[in-house]
FILUM-544470 format. One record per residue: x, y, z of N, C-alpha, C in turn; residue in one letter. Coordinates in steps of 0.1 Angstrom, whole numbers, padded with zeros to 4 digits, always signed. Layout:
XYZXYZXYZA/...
END
This chain:
+0167+0208-0081+0159+0192-0078+0144+0191-0075M/+0138+0186-0080+0125+0181-0078+0126+0174-0065K/+0115+0178-0056+0114+0167-0040+0101+0159-0045K/+0105+0145-0038+0095+0135-0040+0094+0129-0019I/+0082+0126-0017+0084+0119-0007+0077+0107-0003Y/+0078+0101+0006+0077+0083+0006+0061+0089+0015L/+0052+0085+0007+0039+0081+0006+0033+0069+0017Q/+0039+0057+0012+0039+0044+0021+0044+0038+0015F/+0046+0022+0021+0057+0009+0019+0042+0000+0022T/+0044-0008+0007+0035-0016+0009+0041-0032-0001R/+0035-0042+0003+0038-0054-0003+0025-0056-0016D/+0029-0047-0025+0020-0050-0037+0029-0054-0049F/+0019-0057-0059+0025-0060-0071+0029-0054-0079D/+0035-0053-0091+0039-0043-0104+0029-0040-0108Q/+0023-0052-0112+0008-0049-0121-0003-0038-0113W/-0001-0040-0100-0010-0031-0094-0007-0015-0095V/+0008-0013-0092+0014-0005-0094+0008+0005-0103N/+0013-0004-0117+0014+0007-0125-0004+0007-0132E/-0011+0000-0129-0028+0002-0131-0030+0016-0119I/-0022+0018-0106-0025+0031-0100-0019+0042-0107V/-0007+0041-0115-0006+0052-0118-0011+0054-0132Y/-0019+0048-0140-0026+0044-0152-0035+0056-0146H/-0045+0055-0134-0055+0061-0129-0050+0072-0122V/-0041+0077-0116-0037+0088-0109-0032+0099-0122L/-0023+0094-0130-0019+0105-0139-0030+0108-0150V/-0032+0097-0158-0042+0097-0166-0055+0100-0164E/-0061+0091-0157-0078+0088-0157-0084+0102-0147R/-0079+0104-0135-0078+0116-0126-0081+0128-0136F/-0070+0131-0145-0076+0145-0147-0086+0146-0156P/-0090+0136-0164-0101+0134-0173-0117+0135-0162K/-0116+0123-0152-0125+0125-0144-0128+0135-0136L/-0118+0139-0124-0122+0144-0117-0112+0164-0119F/-0107+0163-0130-0102+0175-0130-0090+0181-0128G/-0085+0167-0121-0071+0172-0112-0065+0160-0112T/-0052+0158-0108-0041+0145-0108-0029+0148-0100G/-0023+0139-0106-0006+0141-0104+0000+0137-0115I/+0016+0140-0114+0021+0138-0128+0031+0128-0125S/+0031+0116-0116+0039+0106-0115+0038+0103-0102D/+0034+0087-0102+0037+0078-0087+0046+0069-0090N/+0060+0071-0082+0075+0069-0083+0073+0056-0075I/+0073+0042-0078+0078+0032-0075+0092+0028-0070V/+0096+0024-0059+0108+0017-0055+0106+0005-0051H/+0109-0008-0057+0109-0020-0050+0121-0027-0049Y/+0121-0026-0034+0138-0030-0030+0142-0041-0027T/+0134-0051-0036+0139-0063-0033+0128-0070-0024G/+0123-0066-0014+0113-0074-0007+0100-0064-0008R/+0096-0051-0009+0085-0048-0008+0087-0035-0018T/+0075-0025-0019+0073-0016-0025+0069-0004-0018C/+0078+0007-0019+0077+0020-0017+0073+0031-0027E/+0060+0038-0024+0050+0044-0035+0060+0059-0029W/+0063+0070-0041+0068+0082-0037+0059+0090-0043Y/+0060+0106-0040+0051+0115-0047+0056+0127-0049R/+0055+0133-0058+0060+0149-0061+0054+0157-0048H/+0064+0167-0038+0053+0176-0031+0045+0185-0033L/+0048+0188-0047+0039+0203-0052+0029+0196-0059D/+0030+0181-0064+0015+0176-0066+0005+0172-0056D/+0008+0163-0050+0003+0162-0035-0008+0174-0029M/+0001+0187-0029-0006+0198-0023-0017+0202-0032S/-0013+0205-0047-0019+0212-0058-0035+0201-0058K/-0032+0187-0056-0042+0178-0060-0051+0178-0048F/-0045+0178-0033-0052+0178-0022-0063+0192-0023K/-0058+0201-0024-0062+0214-0027-0074+0216-0036K/-0074+0209-0049-0084+0208-0059-0092+0200-0053D/-0093+0190-0048-0104+0177-0041-0110+0186-0034M/-0105+0192-0023-0110+0198-0009-0120+0209-0013I/-0115+0216-0027-0120+0229-0030-0135+0226-0043G/-0138+0206-0041-0149+0205-0052-0158+0213-0044K/-0173+0217-0049-0185+0216-0046-0190+0202-0036G/-0198+0208-0030-0206+0197-0024-0215+0190-0032L/-0217+0197-0045-0227+0189-0057-0217+0179-0061D/-0202+0178-0062-0195+0173-0070-0202+0158-0069F/-0200+0154-0084-0205+0142-0085-0201+0129-0083F/-0189+0128-0074-0184+0117-0070-0185+0115-0053A/-0191+0126-0048-0193+0130-0037-0210+0123-0033F/-0217+0124-0044-0231+0115-0043-0236+0102-0038Q/-0246+0103-0033-0249+0087-0029-0251+0078-0043P/-0254+0080-0054-0253+0073-0062-0239+0067-0068K/-0230+0078-0068-0219+0073-0074-0210+0062-0062I/-0214+0067-0049-0204+0058-0038-0214+0043-0037Q/-0226+0042-0042-0234+0028-0040-0229+0022-0051S/-0228+0027-0063-0224+0023-0075-0209+0014-0070R/-0198+0026-0064-0183+0020-0064-0187+0006-0053Y/-0194+0007-0039-0193-0001-0031-0201-0015-0037I/-0206-0012-0048-0214-0026-0060-0205-0033-0067K/-0191-0022-0070-0179-0027-0082-0169-0035-0070D/-0171-0029-0057-0158-0035-0046-0162-0052-0046V/-0180-0054-0044-0183-0063-0040-0179-0074-0057H/-0183-0067-0069-0180-0071-0077-0168-0081-0083S/-0157-0073-0077-0141-0071-0080-0140-0084-0074L/-0146-0082-0054-0142-0094-0049-0146-0104-0052R/-0159-0108-0058-0166-0121-0060-0155-0124-0076K/-0151-0115-0083-0142-0123-0097-0130-0128-0091L/-0126-0124-0079-0112-0131-0075-0113-0139-0065I/-0127-0144-0064-0128-0156-0054-0124-0168-0061S/-0121-0168-0074-0116-0179-0081-0105-0182-0088R/-0101-0188-0091-0091-0188-0103-0096-0193-0114I/-0097-0183-0129-0100-0188-0139-0096-0199-0146P/-0103-0207-0159-0100-0214-0163-0090-0212-0176K/-0083-0224-0178-0073-0213-0191-0082-0211-0204K/-0094-0214-0207-0102-0210-0222-0104-0196-0217P/-0106-0194-0204-0113-0176-0203-0103-0166-0197E/-0091-0175-0195-0079-0163-0188-0080-0149-0193E/-0081-0148-0205-0074-0135-0216-0087-0125-0210A/-0104-0135-0214-0112-0126-0210-0114-0117-0196S/-0110-0127-0187-0108-0128-0172-0103-0115-0172F/-0086-0114-0174-0077-0106-0171-0085-0092-0177L/-0091-0091-0189-0094-0079-0190-0104-0074-0181K/-0113-0084-0182-0127-0078-0170-0119-0074-0155Q/-0110-0080-0150-0103-0076-0138-0097-0064-0139L/-0090-0060-0153-0083-0046-0154-0093-0035-0157T/-0105-0037-0164-0112-0029-0163-0123-0023-0151N/-0123-0038-0143-0136-0033-0131-0121-0022-0118L/-0110-0028-0121-0099-0021-0111-0098-0009-0118Y/-0099-0004-0128-0096+0009-0134-0106+0018-0131I/-0119+0011-0132-0133+0020-0128-0133+0020-0111A/-0127+0015-0106-0132+0016-0092-0120+0025-0082L/-0108+0023-0087-0094+0028-0082-0097+0044-0077Y/-0101+0054-0087-0107+0065-0081-0111+0070-0071P/-0118+0060-0065-0130+0064-0054-0123+0057-0043Y/-0113+0046-0048-0106+0039-0038-0096+0054-0027Y/-0092+0056-0040-0083+0069-0039-0089+0079-0028M/-0097+0083-0034-0109+0095-0030-0113+0092-0012M/-0112+0077-0009-0119+0071+0003-0110+0072+0014G/-0095+0070+0006-0082+0069+0015-0080+0082+0024V/-0079+0093+0012-0075+0106+0013-0089+0116+0022F/-0100+0115+0014-0106+0128+0018-0114+0124+0037V/-0116+0111+0041-0123+0111+0051-0111+0103+0062P/-0097+0107+0057-0083+0102+0062-0076+0115+0064G/-0064+0116+0058-0053+0127+0060-0057+0139+0057A/-0069+0141+0047-0079+0156+0046-0088+0160+0054W/-0093+0149+0063-0103+0151+0067-0110+0163+0074R/-0098+0170+0084-0101+0177+0089-0100+0191+0082E/-0094+0193+0069-0089+0204+0059-0104+0202+0053D/-0109+0191+0048-0119+0194+0043-0134+0200+0049F/-0134+0198+0064-0146+0202+0070-0145+0214+0072L/-0128+0221+0077-0127+0235+0075-0135+0245+0063K/-0133+0237+0052-0135+0240+0040-0154+0239+0035Y/-0157+0227+0043-0170+0227+0042-0177+0225+0056H/-0176+0236+0063-0183+0234+0075-0195+0236+0078H/-0202+0222+0074-0216+0226+0075-0219+0210+0078N/-0236+0207+0079-0242+0193+0081-0239+0183+0066L/-0241+0192+0055-0237+0182+0043-0222+0179+0044R/-0211+0184+0048-0200+0184+0046-0197+0172+0054G/-0203+0170+0065-0199+0160+0075-0206+0148+0072Q/-0219+0147+0062-0224+0140+0057-0218+0133+0046E/-0211+0140+0041-0197+0136+0025-0191+0125+0035I/-0181+0132+0043-0174+0123+0050-0176+0114+0053I/-0189+0107+0061-0193+0096+0065-0200+0087+0054K/-0202+0095+0043-0206+0085+0030-0194+0081+0027R/-0182+0088+0024-0171+0081+0020-0164+0072+0027I/-0165+0075+0039-0157+0064+0048-0162+0054+0051F/-0177+0053+0049-0184+0042+0051-0178+0031+0036K/-0175+0040+0020-0177+0032+0013-0158+0028+0015S/-0151+0035+0023-0134+0033+0028-0137+0020+0032R/-0146+0015+0042-0144+0009+0050-0146-0004+0045E/-0159-0005+0036-0161-0015+0026-0151-0020+0014T/-0142-0010+0014-0133-0018+0001-0116-0020+0011S/-0117-0018+0024-0105-0018+0033-0095-0029+0031E/-0083-0025+0026-0075-0041+0021-0078-0041+0005G/-0084-0038-0003-0088-0043-0013-0075-0041-0025L/-0067-0031-0021-0054-0036-0034-0046-0047-0028L/-0041-0050-0016-0036-0063-0012-0041-0071-0013K/-0057-0074-0017-0063-0088-0020-0058-0093-0032E/-0062-0077-0041-0057-0078-0057-0043-0084-0059I/-0033-0082-0050-0023-0087-0055-0021-0099-0048S/-0026-0102-0038-0028-0114-0034-0031-0124-0045N/-0045-0123-0053-0050-0133-0061-0040-0133-0073F/-0031-0124-0077-0025-0124-0087-0016-0133-0086M/-0006-0130-0075+0001-0141-0071-0003-0157-0072R/-0016-0160-0063-0021-0170-0061-0024-0175-0078K/-0025-0168-0088-0030-0169-0100-0020-0170-0107W/-0009-0166-0108+0000-0165-0115+0016-0171-0113L/+0019-0175-0102+0026-0182-0091+0028-0196-0101R/+0016-0206-0099+0018-0219-0105+0023-0218-0121P/+0012-0207-0127+0020-0204-0142+0033-0206-0146K/+0036-0197-0135+0053-0194-0137+0061-0205-0137L/+0058-0213-0123+0065-0227-0118+0063-0237-0136K/+0053-0238-0137+0055-0246-0150+0059-0242-0161R/+0061-0225-0164+0067-0224-0175+0085-0220-0170A/+0091-0229-0158+0106-0227-0153+0105-0214-0149G/+0101-0208-0144+0105-0194-0139+0101-0193-0125Y/+0108-0188-0116+0105-0185-0100+0095-0175-0100D/+0085-0184-0093+0073-0183-0089+0070-0165-0086P/+0084-0160-0078+0083-0149-0069+0082-0136-0078G/+0088-0142-0094+0087-0130-0104+0073-0124-0104F/+0062-0133-0101+0046-0127-0103+0046-0112-0097S/+0057-0109-0089+0053-0093-0084+0058-0085-0085K/+0068-0090-0100+0073-0078-0104+0072-0075-0118I/+0061-0086-0123+0056-0083-0138+0047-0074-0142L/+0052-0065-0154+0044-0052-0155+0031-0057-0164S/+0021-0047-0162+0007-0049-0170+0007-0057-0184V/+0018-0048-0192+0022-0055-0204+0027-0068-0203E/+0033-0073-0194+0038-0085-0196+0030-0097-0191E/+0023-0092-0181+0013-0101-0178+0006-0104-0189V/-0006-0093-0195-0014-0094-0200-0006-0107-0217K/+0005-0103-0219+0016-0111-0228+0019-0129-0225N/+0018-0128-0213+0020-0146-0203+0010-0149-0208F/-0008-0144-0201-0019-0150-0204-0026-0150-0215I/-0020-0142-0228-0027-0142-0238-0017-0152-0253E/-0003-0155-0243+0004-0156-0255+0017-0168-0247N/+0011-0167-0237+0022-0173-0232+0041-0176-0230G/+0040-0162-0232+0052-0150-0231+0059-0145-0223V/+0070-0147-0219+0075-0140-0210+0088-0133-0211L/+0093-0123-0202+0108-0118-0209+0114-0128-0201P/+0129-0124-0209+0143-0136-0203+0143-0132-0189Q/+0147-0145-0184+0146-0149-0167+0158-0139-0164K/+0169-0138-0170+0181-0130-0165+0171-0115-0162N/+0167-0113-0172+0163-0098-0170+0151-0096-0156K/+0142-0105-0156+0135-0105-0144+0147-0109-0131L/+0155-0116-0133+0161-0117-0119+0171-0103-0117A/+0172-0097-0128+0179-0085-0123+0168-0072-0116K/+0156-0073-0123+0147-0063-0120+0142-0069-0105R/+0143-0080-0099+0141-0086-0086+0148-0084-0079N/+0159-0077-0081+0171-0073-0072+0163-0057-0067R/+0157-0050-0073+0156-0037-0070+0153-0027-0082G/+0142-0023-0083+0140-0013-0095+0133-0001-0091F/+0133+0013-0102+0125+0022-0099+0116+0021-0110I/+0103+0025-0109+0094+0026-0120+0095+0043-0122C/+0096+0049-0128+0092+0063-0132+0088+0066-0144L/+0075+0077-0143+0069+0076-0153+0062+0062-0162K/+0062+0053-0151+0059+0038-0155+0066+0032-0163N/+0080+0035-0165+0088+0028-0170+0096+0023-0157R/+0100+0008-0159+0111+0000-0150+0123+0004-0153I/+0131+0004-0144+0144+0010-0141+0151+0001-0135F/+0157-0010-0137+0164-0019-0126+0174-0010-0119P/+0176-0011-0107+0187-0004-0100+0188-0011-0084T/+0201-0011-0079+0201-0012-0066+0205-0001-0055E/+0203+0011-0059+0206+0027-0057+0197+0033-0060N/+0187+0034-0055+0178+0041-0059+0179+0053-0057H/+0188+0056-0047+0185+0073-0042+0195+0081-0053I/+0206+0073-0057+0217+0077-0072+0211+0076-0083A/+0202+0069-0086+0195+0070-0101+0186+0081-0098F/+0177+0080-0088+0168+0092-0086+0175+0108-0089L/+0184+0109-0082+0196+0118-0082+0197+0124-0094K/+0202+0115-0103+0207+0117-0117+0196+0120-0128R/+0182+0115-0124+0167+0122-0130+0163+0135-0126K/+0172+0145-0114+0173+0154-0110+0159+0155-0099G/+0157+0142-0089+0149+0140-0080+0155+0139-0067I/+0150+0141-0055+0156+0144-0044+0143+0137-0036L/+0150+0129-0029+0135+0122-0018+0142+0132-0004I/+0126+0138+0000+0125+0148+0012+0123+0134+0023D/+0131+0138+0032+0133+0127+0041+0129+0134+0052S/+0123+0132+0064+0119+0133+0076+0119+0127+0091N/+0129+0115+0084+0136+0107+0093+0136+0109+0106D/+0131+0106+0115+0138+0114+0130+0150+0107+0134K/+0159+0115+0138+0171+0109+0147+0168+0100+0151K/+0175+0086+0153+0176+0073+0165+0188+0075+0170F/+0182+0079+0186+0195+0073+0197+0189+0061+0207E/+0182+0055+0198+0181+0041+0208+0166+0040+0212G/+0159+0053+0213+0144+0054+0215+0134+0061+0207L/+0122+0053+0203+0116+0057+0191+0104+0060+0195L/+0095+0070+0195+0084+0073+0198+0074+0072+0187R/+0058+0066+0189+0045+0064+0181+0038+0066+0187G/+0025+0063+0181+0010+0066+0189+0006+0052+0191T/+0003+0051+0205-0005+0041+0213-0018+0034+0207A/-0018+0025+0201-0026+0019+0191-0038+0009+0204A/-0030+0001+0210-0035-0007+0219-0024-0004+0232Y/-0033-0004+0244-0022-0001+0258-0016-0011+0264L/-0007-0012+0272-0003-0023+0276+0011-0021+0284G/+0017-0030+0293+0023-0031+0300+0039-0030+0294K/+0049-0025+0297+0063-0029+0291+0067-0042+0290K/+0069-0048+0275+0073-0059+0271+0087-0058+0263I/+0093-0066+0267+0106-0069+0262+0105-0081+0253S/+0113-0080+0242+0115-0093+0229+0122-0091+0219G/+0122-0099+0213+0135-0099+0197+0125-0097+0186R/+0134-0084+0182+0125-0077+0171+0126-0088+0161V/+0113-0090+0151+0113-0092+0134+0107-0085+0124K/+0116-0082+0114+0112-0072+0106+0105-0083+0096I/+0092-0079+0096+0086-0085+0081+0080-0072+0074I/+0085-0077+0059+0080-0067+0051+0072-0070+0040L/+0066-0085+0036+0062-0091+0028+0054-0103+0032N/+0044-0108+0026+0037-0117+0033+0046-0134+0029A/+0054-0130+0023+0061-0147+0021+0074-0145+0030D/+0073-0135+0037+0084-0133+0054+0078-0137+0062E/+0062-0141+0062+0055-0141+0076+0060-0157+0082T/+0067-0165+0072+0065-0178+0078+0079-0178+0085K/+0089-0167+0087+0098-0168+0097+0094-0162+0109Q/+0086-0160+0111+0082-0150+0127+0078-0164+0132F/+0078-0162+0144+0080-0172+0157+0071-0163+0170R/+0067-0171+0178+0060-0168+0186+0068-0160+0195K/+0061-0148+0203+0065-0139+0215+0079-0128+0205N/+0078-0132+0193+0086-0120+0187+0079-0108+0191M/+0088-0095+0189+0082-0083+0185+0078-0081+0170I/+0066-0080+0164+0066-0079+0150+0067-0062+0145L/+0075-0060+0136+0079-0047+0134+0080-0048+0119V/+0074-0038+0113+0066-0040+0100+0061-0025+0097T/+0063-0022+0081+0059-0010+0080+0042-0005+0077S/+0033-0018+0078+0019-0017+0078+0015-0031+0078M/+0008-0037+0087+0003-0051+0087-0007-0050+0076T/-0010-0063+0075-0021-0065+0061-0030-0081+0065A/-0039-0082+0061-0050-0090+0068-0041-0108+0067P/-0031-0110+0059-0027-0121+0054-0015-0123+0068E/-0011-0110+0076-0007-0107+0089-0013-0116+0099Y/-0026-0116+0099-0032-0121+0109-0028-0131+0119L/-0020-0146+0114-0017-0156+0122-0002-0148+0128P/+0003-0143+0123+0018-0134+0133+0016-0130+0138I/+0004-0117+0136-0002-0108+0147-0009-0116+0162M/-0011-0127+0158-0015-0136+0171-0001-0140+0180K/+0007-0145+0174+0015-0148+0181+0028-0137+0186L/+0027-0126+0181+0032-0114+0184+0034-0107+0199A/+0043-0106+0205+0043-0103+0222+0036-0086+0216R/+0039-0079+0205+0040-0066+0205+0039-0064+0189A/+0031-0055+0185+0031-0047+0173+0034-0033+0173I/+0046-0034+0164+0054-0018+0159+0052-0017+0145V/+0046-0004+0139+0044+0002+0127+0054+0012+0124T/+0058+0015+0112+0064+0028+0105+0050+0038+0104D/+0039+0034+0097+0030+0041+0096+0014+0039+0106E/+0007+0044+0100-0005+0045+0100-0016+0053+0115G/-0027+0054+0111-0034+0062+0123-0042+0050+0132G/-0053+0055+0139-0060+0048+0148-0069+0041+0141L/-0074+0043+0130-0081+0037+0124-0079+0024+0111T/-0059+0024+0112-0053+0018+0104-0058+0000+0110C/-0050-0007+0098-0055-0023+0100-0044-0026+0113H/-0037-0025+0113-0030-0028+0130-0032-0023+0141A/-0040-0012+0139-0045-0003+0154-0057-0010+0153A/-0068-0014+0143-0082-0022+0145-0079-0039+0150I/-0070-0042+0141-0064-0058+0149-0060-0060+0162V/-0051-0049+0164-0043-0053+0183-0054-0050+0190A/-0064-0044+0186-0072-0038+0196-0082-0053+0200R/-0085-0057+0187-0094-0075+0186-0088-0078+0197E/-0073-0084+0192-0065-0093+0198-0059-0088+0212L/-0062-0077+0218-0057-0073+0233-0040-0076+0230K/-0033-0066+0219-0020-0068+0219-0015-0055+0217K/-0004-0055+0224+0002-0043+0225+0005-0038+0215P/+0006-0022+0209+0003-0019+0199+0012-0002+0193C/+0024-0003+0188+0025+0015+0188+0028+0017+0170V/+0021+0025+0168+0021+0024+0157+0027+0040+0149I/+0027+0043+0139+0032+0057+0132+0049+0059+0141G/+0055+0048+0141+0068+0052+0145+0075+0061+0131T/+0072+0057+0122+0078+0063+0108+0093+0055+0106K/+0098+0054+0114+0113+0045+0109+0119+0034+0116I/+0104+0026+0124+0109+0017+0131+0116+0006+0122A/+0113-0001+0109+0119-0011+0101+0135-0003+0095T/+0138+0008+0097+0150+0011+0095+0162+0012+0103K/+0155+0013+0115+0164+0017+0126+0167+0003+0130V/+0156-0005+0135+0160-0018+0142+0165-0029+0130F/+0166-0043+0135+0171-0052+0130+0167-0064+0134K/+0168-0076+0123+0163-0088+0132+0173-0091+0142D/+0164-0096+0156+0173-0100+0166+0172-0094+0177G/+0176-0080+0175+0173-0068+0185+0163-0069+0196D/+0169-0068+0207+0163-0070+0219+0157-0054+0222L/+0142-0053+0223+0138-0040+0227+0125-0040+0239V/+0125-0028+0238+0112-0027+0253+0104-0020+0246E/+0089-0028+0244+0078-0016+0243+0072-0013+0251V/+0068-0001+0253+0061+0005+0263+0047+0012+0255D/+0039+0001+0256+0025+0006+0247+0017+0019+0256A/+0018+0018+0263+0012+0027+0274+0014+0044+0273N/+0031+0046+0265+0038+0058+0262+0037+0060+0249R/+0034+0045+0245+0045+0049+0230+0057+0049+0224G/+0062+0040+0231+0077+0041+0235+0085+0026+0228I/+0091+0028+0220+0101+0014+0217+0114+0018+0221I/+0122+0010+0230+0136+0014+0233+0143+0003+0231K/+0156+0004+0222+0163-0007+0225+0172-0010+0238K/+0175-0023+0242+0181-0024+0252+0193-0030+0249L/
END
């Protein structure tokens, strides 16, 4: 059995997921001389879980860290071009295209996204999870300068993938509604299906999309509807390597913003559409926050996330809002349920079920 692990959980669209696969599996090896064999996506019916092969990521990390300091992607010229592309993409998605230009607009958006994503991912890992190992390998001033340079690029593009997903929904949902389809199907359309819809006005059958909307696995960029992803993957010889902590009523994470003990009722939010269900003084529990969560973060008594480090979106916003926040609990969204009464001790990074 091949082992995979959960990379993260995000409210992304399938269009975004498939382009990420294309870049990591097909474009990366040509551009950087290394890549991964798959980016497995599990759509739960509410959000997307990204899984990667353990061996893949170990080799990928080793290959990227081992690049010489003169490696082209580390250089100021490339990073400057990347920042320029980020600004160009944000400008592009600042408006909804008019019908006569939709096909050319989609092509431009797709090409720009493919061009910049390799550097987006590098900005996530090299100055992030791989930072210490990179500096051990390149223990000199130039190594530190490269980390700073790439981190600056990362800051510029923070939240970009979610911005793209949000734009696709804003663009496609009214069109789907006019076509007599559930607007929520915008999240589950493939790259080819979006292209066919924009260029020819053609969509898959409604019952096919309704089945997919209940849950699917995307393996090797092919969509397989399933409501039991573990059993499906097992039949394919793939096992999820779970490091979930045993839950006995108390959960530990990292204190992102300190605060006195606060109790309240849990509300689990896994996608942007669910934010409308949030009410003042609830405890926000989520995999990771995003820019569109800001209104409910202001209403929350405290914020708890599965993922994240001290530079993640939840931590940064919690400090700005002065909201008690515990990040990196790994399993908060799995062990708590809506309405649970919990106590958040942000000083100690502890959440306790009452």
